[in-house]
Steps between C-alpha positions, in 0.01 A plus 500: 500500500182373317422636152148510385401356163422764242260326258216647317152342485135550511276460810129543577249472785134442450246497785124505556245494769122412487233504770146375512240591757320186613292659777512819717738292730731318251719563192689249295816631347779386264831663441810396304844628405757384248847652466761396234856611488829329412537195742201635693123385467302518814127441458221477756140498540261553791133396543339659804176540674452847676249520793346827630381493852250770437295468173618727225339555171740760372244690298646827359301780355511490129611689300790604735517867548844650435699635792459882555811708572506682833519837354167441313287481812 
């Protein structure tokens, strides 16, 4: 029979992601994560290049219109 440890402590997780469009076909991105707990500290980061086969500009109409409920139609 194994017994678990019943210690008290503080832990946290912080993460972020950032992307920048380089052209209609390419985006450069960066993501990172850090976790801290008692005896546990994984950290990682990723730098990536995303490629779209079809050009995409991703322009959205501004300002964004709020969604309309179905019953209002």
